[in-house]
C-alpha positions as a LaTeX table, in Angstrom:
\begin{tabular}{lrrr}
\hline
Residue & $x$ (\AA) & $y$ (\AA) & $z$ (\AA) \\
\hline
Met1 & 36.85 & 46.81 & 53.68 \\
Ile2 & 34.87 & 47.06 & 56.53 \\
Gln3 & 32.11 & 45.00 & 56.55 \\
Glu4 & 28.63 & 45.48 & 59.18 \\
Asn5 & 24.88 & 43.37 & 59.73 \\
Met6 & 22.07 & 44.65 & 59.69 \\
Val7 & 18.65 & 43.99 & 59.80 \\
Leu8 & 15.66 & 45.36 & 57.65 \\
Thr9 & 13.34 & 46.82 & 59.21 \\
Asn10 & 11.08 & 48.06 & 56.96 \\
Glu11 & 7.68 & 45.89 & 56.06 \\
Leu12 & 8.82 & 44.96 & 52.62 \\
Gly13 & 12.23 & 44.47 & 52.36 \\
Leu14 & 14.06 & 44.99 & 49.67 \\
His15 & 11.14 & 45.82 & 46.70 \\
Ala16 & 11.78 & 48.67 & 43.83 \\
Arg17 & 11.85 & 51.97 & 46.02 \\
Pro18 & 14.10 & 51.02 & 49.00 \\
Ala19 & 16.17 & 48.53 & 46.77 \\
Ser20 & 16.35 & 51.74 & 44.38 \\
Ala21 & 17.10 & 54.12 & 47.31 \\
Leu22 & 20.05 & 51.62 & 48.62 \\
Thr23 & 21.27 & 51.52 & 44.98 \\
Lys24 & 21.41 & 55.84 & 44.19 \\
Ile25 & 23.37 & 55.53 & 47.92 \\
Ala26 & 25.96 & 53.11 & 46.52 \\
Leu27 & 26.29 & 54.99 & 43.38 \\
Lys28 & 27.28 & 57.94 & 45.67 \\
Tyr29 & 30.77 & 56.63 & 46.63 \\
Lys30 & 34.34 & 55.16 & 44.76 \\
Ser31 & 33.71 & 51.73 & 47.07 \\
Asn32 & 32.61 & 48.86 & 45.88 \\
Val33 & 29.64 & 47.85 & 47.90 \\
Thr34 & 28.36 & 44.19 & 47.77 \\
Leu35 & 25.40 & 43.16 & 49.52 \\
Gln36 & 24.56 & 39.57 & 50.76 \\
Gly37 & 20.54 & 38.64 & 51.74 \\
Asn38 & 19.16 & 35.76 & 51.41 \\
Gly39 & 21.53 & 32.84 & 50.04 \\
Lys40 & 22.92 & 35.91 & 47.67 \\
Thr41 & 25.73 & 38.15 & 47.22 \\
Val42 & 25.21 & 41.30 & 44.66 \\
Asp43 & 26.61 & 44.45 & 43.60 \\
Ala44 & 24.62 & 47.32 & 45.59 \\
Lys45 & 25.37 & 50.04 & 42.84 \\
Ser46 & 22.71 & 47.70 & 40.29 \\
Ile47 & 19.50 & 47.98 & 41.07 \\
Ile48 & 18.54 & 44.39 & 39.53 \\
Met49 & 20.16 & 42.84 & 40.97 \\
Val50 & 19.49 & 44.28 & 44.63 \\
Met51 & 15.75 & 43.59 & 43.84 \\
Thr52 & 16.91 & 39.71 & 42.67 \\
Met53 & 17.71 & 39.00 & 46.26 \\
Gly54 & 14.29 & 38.80 & 47.13 \\
Val55 & 14.86 & 39.53 & 50.90 \\
Lys56 & 11.74 & 40.38 & 52.74 \\
Gly57 & 11.63 & 43.03 & 55.87 \\
Gly58 & 13.05 & 41.79 & 59.46 \\
Cys59 & 15.57 & 39.52 & 56.86 \\
Pro60 & 19.48 & 39.77 & 57.32 \\
Leu61 & 21.56 & 41.55 & 55.36 \\
Val62 & 25.58 & 42.41 & 55.32 \\
Val63 & 26.40 & 45.11 & 53.87 \\
Ile64 & 30.46 & 45.35 & 52.61 \\
Ala65 & 32.12 & 48.52 & 51.84 \\
Asp66 & 35.77 & 47.94 & 50.29 \\
Gly67 & 37.40 & 51.38 & 48.51 \\
Pro68 & 38.33 & 55.04 & 49.69 \\
Asp69 & 35.23 & 56.31 & 50.94 \\
Glu70 & 33.69 & 53.35 & 52.43 \\
Leu71 & 33.35 & 54.30 & 56.07 \\
Glu72 & 31.08 & 57.71 & 54.70 \\
Cys73 & 29.16 & 54.77 & 52.19 \\
Met74 & 28.34 & 52.61 & 55.13 \\
Ala75 & 26.99 & 55.02 & 57.41 \\
Ala76 & 25.03 & 56.68 & 54.36 \\
Ile77 & 23.53 & 53.09 & 53.79 \\
Gln78 & 23.13 & 52.39 & 57.49 \\
Asp79 & 21.20 & 55.55 & 58.06 \\
Leu80 & 18.66 & 54.12 & 55.18 \\
Val81 & 18.02 & 50.68 & 56.58 \\
Glu82 & 18.07 & 52.47 & 61.16 \\
Asn83 & 15.50 & 54.47 & 59.39 \\
Lys84 & 13.09 & 52.05 & 56.79 \\
Phe85 & 14.30 & 53.28 & 53.83 \\
Tyr86 & 12.13 & 56.12 & 55.13 \\
Glu87 & 8.94 & 54.45 & 53.38 \\
Glu88 & 6.78 & 54.22 & 57.23 \\
\hline
\end{tabular}
């Protein structure tokens, strides 16, 4: 299991498009992926759960990956977050 603390750098946070992008990445991997933020813990493979977090831009987000491909999964999620979900 690995855990990374991130800060959402995109202005609008986890609204529909970034939530969808994050969920698509999580679904590509066998590892379980959990997000923690805004007082909630959710399964990153569920777009509905990700969107209900209500995490805004500039807010902290904890990403936990646990499984056989956790390193690759975490690297892909970090890339997405660091690049502002490719929205800007």
